[in-house]
C-alpha positions in Angstrom: 132.3 134.2 66.6 129.9 135.1 63.8 126.7 133.3 62.9 125.3 133.5 59.4 121.7 133.6 60.7 118.2 133.2 59.3 115.9 134.3 62.1 113.1 131.9 60.9 115.4 128.8 60.8 115.0 126.3 63.7 118.6 125.2 63.3 119.8 128.8 63.7 117.6 129.2 66.8 119.2 126.1 68.2 122.6 127.4 67.5 121.8 130.7 69.2 120.3 128.9 72.2 123.3 126.6 72.6 125.8 129.5 72.4 123.7 131.6 74.8 123.5 128.7 77.3 127.3 128.2 77.1 127.8 132.0 77.4 129.7 132.1 74.1 129.6 135.6 72.7 128.6 135.9 69.0 127.6 138.4 66.3 124.7 137.8 64.0 125.0 138.2 60.3 121.6 138.5 58.6 123.0 136.9 55.5 119.6 137.0 53.7 119.4 140.8 53.9 123.1 141.4 54.0 124.3 138.8 51.4 127.9 137.8 51.4 130.1 138.7 48.5 131.7 136.0 46.3 135.0 136.7 48.2 133.3 136.1 51.5 131.7 132.8 50.3 135.1 131.7 49.0 136.7 132.5 52.3 134.0 130.6 54.2 134.5 127.6 51.9 138.2 127.7 52.7 137.6 127.9 56.4 135.1 125.0 56.2 137.4 122.9 53.9 134.3 122.5 51.7 133.3 122.9 48.1 130.5 125.2 47.1 128.0 122.5 46.3 128.5 121.0 49.8 127.0 124.1 51.5 124.3 124.8 48.8 120.7 124.1 49.7 119.8 122.4 46.4 116.2 121.7 47.5 115.3 125.4 47.6 113.0 126.7 44.8 115.8 129.0 43.6 118.0 126.0 43.0 115.3 124.3 41.0 114.7 127.4 39.0 118.4 127.6 38.1 118.6 123.9 37.3 121.4 123.4 39.8 120.7 119.6 40.1 122.3 119.3 36.7 125.3 121.6 37.3 128.7 120.0 37.2 130.6 119.7 40.5 134.1 120.4 39.4 136.8 123.1 39.8 135.7 124.9 36.7 132.1 125.1 37.9 132.7 126.3 41.4 132.5 130.0 40.6 129.1 129.4 39.1 127.9 127.8 42.3 129.3 130.7 44.4 127.7 133.3 42.1 124.3 131.5 42.5 124.6 131.6 46.3 125.6 135.3 46.3 122.6 136.1 44.1 120.3 133.9 46.1 121.6 133.7 49.7 118.7 131.4 50.7 120.8 128.7 48.9 123.5 128.9 51.6 123.4 126.2 54.2 122.6 127.4 57.7 123.7 128.2 60.3 127.4 128.7 59.4 129.5 129.6 62.4 132.7 131.6 61.7 134.9 130.8 64.7 137.4 133.2 66.1 140.2 130.7 65.6 139.9 131.1 61.8 137.8 128.0 61.2 134.1 127.6 60.4 131.4 125.0 61.0 128.0 124.2 59.6 126.2 123.9 62.9 123.2 121.8 62.0 123.8 119.1 64.6 124.3 119.1 68.4 127.8 117.6 67.9 128.8 120.6 65.7 127.4 123.0 68.3 129.3 121.2 71.0 132.4 121.5 68.9 131.8 125.3 68.4 131.5 125.8 72.2 134.7 123.7 72.9 136.6 125.8 70.3 135.3 129.2 71.5 137.5 131.6 73.4 134.7 132.5 75.8 
């Protein structure tokens, strides 16, 4: 399992603690200093079954500076959303867990973390 991790994020810390407690092995991806490519974000969206705007932190200053609140949320606009998250990785929701079974979860809730533990190969 891989965690797209922000070390200063309390939700990321909770994810690490839950996985550590359950003895689930994981790799950390410091996505703020090692930003994902557009292809990686697209693959994560596929694994999540989500659209780009659904994992975008639109309350971040970078989103406001880009005017993202007014961006269309349609097929034609999705590459623009992805490009913004690649250029400004702080816009990517966290933590994202890439599970070894090929799926992914946004692990912001205890329920999502429980699901990640259940689906891990430990």
